[in-house]
C-alpha positions as CSV (number, residue, x, y, z in Angstrom):
1,X,8.7,27.5,-62.8
2,X,7.3,24.0,-63.5
3,X,6.2,22.3,-60.3
4,X,4.1,19.5,-61.8
5,X,6.7,16.8,-60.9
6,X,7.3,17.9,-57.3
7,X,5.2,15.2,-55.7
8,X,6.2,12.4,-58.1
9,X,8.1,10.3,-55.6
10,X,5.9,11.1,-52.6
11,X,3.8,8.2,-51.2
12,X,0.6,9.2,-49.3
13,X,-0.5,7.2,-46.3
14,X,-3.9,5.4,-46.5
15,X,-6.8,7.2,-44.9
16,X,-7.5,4.4,-42.4
17,X,-4.1,4.8,-40.8
18,X,-5.3,8.2,-39.5
19,X,-8.5,6.8,-37.9
20,X,-8.6,7.8,-34.3
21,X,-9.8,5.5,-31.6
22,X,-10.3,6.0,-27.9
23,X,-7.6,4.6,-25.5
24,X,-10.2,2.5,-23.7
25,X,-11.5,0.8,-26.9
26,X,-7.9,0.0,-28.0
27,X,-7.2,-1.6,-24.6
28,X,-10.4,-3.7,-24.8
29,X,-9.5,-4.9,-28.3
30,X,-6.0,-5.9,-27.2
31,X,-7.2,-7.7,-24.1
32,X,-10.0,-9.5,-26.0
33,X,-7.4,-10.9,-28.5
34,X,-5.4,-12.3,-25.6
35,X,-8.0,-13.4,-23.1
36,X,-11.4,-13.6,-24.8
37,X,-11.7,-17.4,-24.6
38,X,-9.5,-17.9,-21.5
39,X,-10.9,-19.9,-18.5
40,X,-11.0,-16.6,-16.5
41,X,-13.3,-15.0,-19.0
42,X,-15.6,-18.0,-19.1
43,X,-15.8,-18.0,-15.3
44,X,-16.6,-14.3,-15.4
45,X,-19.5,-14.9,-17.8
46,X,-20.9,-17.6,-15.5
47,X,-20.5,-15.4,-12.4
48,X,-22.2,-12.3,-13.9
49,X,-22.6,-10.4,-10.6
50,X,-22.0,-6.7,-10.1
51,X,-21.1,-4.8,-7.0
52,X,-23.3,-1.7,-6.3
53,X,-20.4,0.7,-6.9
54,X,-19.9,-0.7,-10.4
55,X,-23.6,-0.7,-11.2
56,X,-23.8,3.0,-10.3
57,X,-20.9,3.8,-12.6
58,X,-22.4,1.8,-15.5
59,X,-25.7,3.6,-15.1
60,X,-24.0,7.0,-15.7
61,X,-23.1,5.9,-19.2
62,X,-20.2,8.2,-19.3
63,X,-17.8,5.7,-21.0
64,X,-16.0,4.8,-17.9
65,X,-17.7,1.4,-17.5
66,X,-19.7,-0.7,-19.9
67,X,-20.6,-4.3,-20.7
68,X,-20.0,-6.4,-23.8
69,X,-20.8,-10.1,-24.3
70,X,-21.6,-10.6,-20.5
71,X,-18.2,-9.1,-19.5
72,X,-18.0,-5.8,-17.8
73,X,-15.2,-3.3,-18.4
74,X,-14.0,-0.6,-16.0
75,X,-11.6,2.1,-17.2
76,X,-10.8,0.0,-20.2
77,X,-9.9,-3.1,-18.1
78,X,-11.8,-6.3,-17.5
79,X,-13.9,-6.0,-14.4
80,X,-13.6,-9.0,-11.9
81,X,-16.6,-9.7,-9.8
82,X,-16.4,-10.3,-6.1
83,X,-15.4,-14.0,-6.5
84,X,-12.5,-15.4,-4.4
85,X,-11.6,-18.2,-6.8
86,X,-11.4,-16.0,-9.9
87,X,-9.3,-13.4,-8.0
88,X,-7.0,-16.2,-6.6
89,X,-6.4,-17.5,-10.1
90,X,-5.5,-14.1,-11.5
91,X,-3.2,-13.4,-8.5
92,X,-1.5,-16.8,-9.0
93,X,-1.0,-16.2,-12.8
94,X,0.7,-12.9,-12.1
95,X,3.0,-14.0,-9.4
96,X,3.9,-17.7,-9.3
97,X,5.1,-18.7,-12.8
98,X,8.8,-18.8,-13.5
99,X,8.6,-16.3,-16.3
100,X,6.9,-13.8,-14.0
101,X,9.5,-14.2,-11.3
102,X,7.6,-13.6,-8.1
103,X,7.3,-9.8,-8.4
104,X,6.8,-7.6,-5.4
105,X,3.5,-6.0,-4.5
106,X,4.0,-2.8,-6.6
107,X,5.2,-4.6,-9.7
108,X,2.5,-7.3,-9.4
109,X,-0.2,-4.8,-9.0
110,X,1.0,-3.0,-12.1
111,X,0.9,-6.2,-14.1
112,X,-2.6,-7.1,-13.1
113,X,-3.9,-3.6,-13.7
114,X,-2.8,-3.8,-17.4
115,X,-5.7,-6.2,-17.9
116,X,-8.0,-6.5,-14.9
117,X,-9.8,-4.2,-12.4
118,X,-11.6,-5.0,-9.1
119,X,-12.4,-3.3,-5.8
120,X,-9.7,-4.0,-3.2
121,X,-7.0,-5.0,-5.8
122,X,-4.2,-3.3,-3.9
123,X,-5.0,-5.0,-0.6
124,X,-5.4,-8.4,-2.2
125,X,-2.0,-8.2,-4.0
126,X,-0.4,-7.1,-0.7
127,X,-1.8,-10.1,1.2
128,X,-0.9,-12.6,-1.6
129,X,2.8,-11.4,-1.7
130,X,3.1,-11.5,2.1
131,X,1.7,-15.0,2.1
132,X,4.0,-16.4,-0.5
133,X,6.4,-18.8,1.2
134,X,9.1,-18.6,-1.6
135,X,9.1,-14.8,-1.4
136,X,9.5,-14.8,2.4
137,X,12.3,-17.4,2.2
138,X,14.3,-15.5,-0.5
139,X,13.4,-11.9,0.5
140,X,16.4,-9.6,0.4
141,X,16.8,-7.5,3.5
142,X,17.6,-3.9,2.5
143,X,17.7,-2.6,6.1
144,X,20.9,-2.0,8.0
145,X,21.9,-4.9,10.2
146,X,20.9,-4.2,13.8
147,X,23.7,-3.5,16.2
148,X,24.4,-5.4,19.5
149,X,22.4,-4.7,22.6
150,X,24.1,-2.8,25.4
151,X,22.1,-3.4,28.6
152,X,22.5,-1.0,31.5
153,X,24.7,-2.1,34.3
154,X,22.9,-3.3,37.4
155,X,23.3,-0.7,40.3
156,X,24.9,-1.9,43.5
157,X,23.1,0.4,46.0
158,X,20.2,2.6,46.7
159,X,19.7,5.7,44.5
160,X,23.0,5.2,42.7
161,X,21.2,4.9,39.4
162,X,17.8,6.5,38.8
163,X,15.3,7.1,36.0
164,X,13.3,10.3,35.7
165,X,10.0,10.9,33.8
166,X,7.4,13.6,33.9
167,X,3.6,13.2,33.6
168,X,1.8,16.2,32.3
169,X,0.3,18.6,31.6
170,X,-2.4,17.9,34.1
171,X,-5.3,20.0,35.4
172,X,-3.8,22.7,37.7
173,X,-3.8,22.2,41.4
174,X,-2.1,24.6,43.8
175,X,-0.3,26.1,40.7
176,X,1.1,22.6,39.8
177,X,0.3,20.9,36.5
178,X,2.7,18.0,36.4
179,X,4.2,15.1,38.4
180,X,7.9,14.3,38.4
181,X,8.5,10.5,38.7
182,X,11.9,9.4,40.1
183,X,12.6,5.7,40.2
184,X,15.4,3.9,42.0
185,X,16.6,1.3,39.6
186,X,18.1,-0.9,42.4
187,X,14.8,-1.4,44.3
188,X,12.3,0.1,41.9
189,X,11.2,2.4,44.6
190,X,9.3,5.4,43.3
191,X,9.2,9.0,44.5
192,X,6.5,11.4,43.1
193,X,6.9,15.2,43.3
194,X,4.3,17.7,42.2
195,X,5.8,20.3,39.9
196,X,5.1,22.3,36.7
197,X,5.6,21.4,33.0
198,X,8.2,24.2,32.6
199,X,10.6,22.6,35.2
200,X,14.2,23.2,34.2
201,X,17.2,20.8,34.6
202,X,18.4,23.0,37.5
203,X,14.9,22.5,39.2
204,X,15.2,18.7,38.8
205,X,18.6,18.7,40.4
206,X,17.3,20.7,43.4
207,X,14.4,18.3,43.8
208,X,16.8,15.4,43.7
209,X,19.0,17.1,46.3
210,X,16.2,18.1,48.7
211,X,13.7,15.3,48.3
212,X,15.7,12.1,47.6
């Protein structure tokens, strides 16, 4: 059987299409194309400080963090130094514009983490969203509407209406390890009775009958 023409119409892919690259390097390349000459990158290069946690990671040289052209990268994302103005600008860019749409803290954090990394990012995003006036004004309430209050009726005489509470367990004294507190809601008069923590409802009724 002649098989010389079997691969006549088969087109082979170029070798470079099969070149493997690490995920981190791909991310760095993509972010560099979008943000290399942005104002934020320029500010990062001028503020070339490093927090001790980042310095320690970079010293390990395990590929998790590195520096290129005066810009540090952490987990494939641009590392933001501890600079309030730079962080504020990034937070604003990922929340305020109309095309971003004032996202909530979870969505906003996910957007920022696509490009940037810094210590305390989650807490900074939370504070920014909570401090956004437009978000607070237009926030949708998902909780069930609270019902009306039903205050207790005011009693008309002594010991007609009481409240009972128990304090304990306490250190034992004469086999007692708790105190029963009975309050007259009409005058706020209090009666205290030494008892035990295993007091039953029948025992409470007997105390009320004999002591009140």
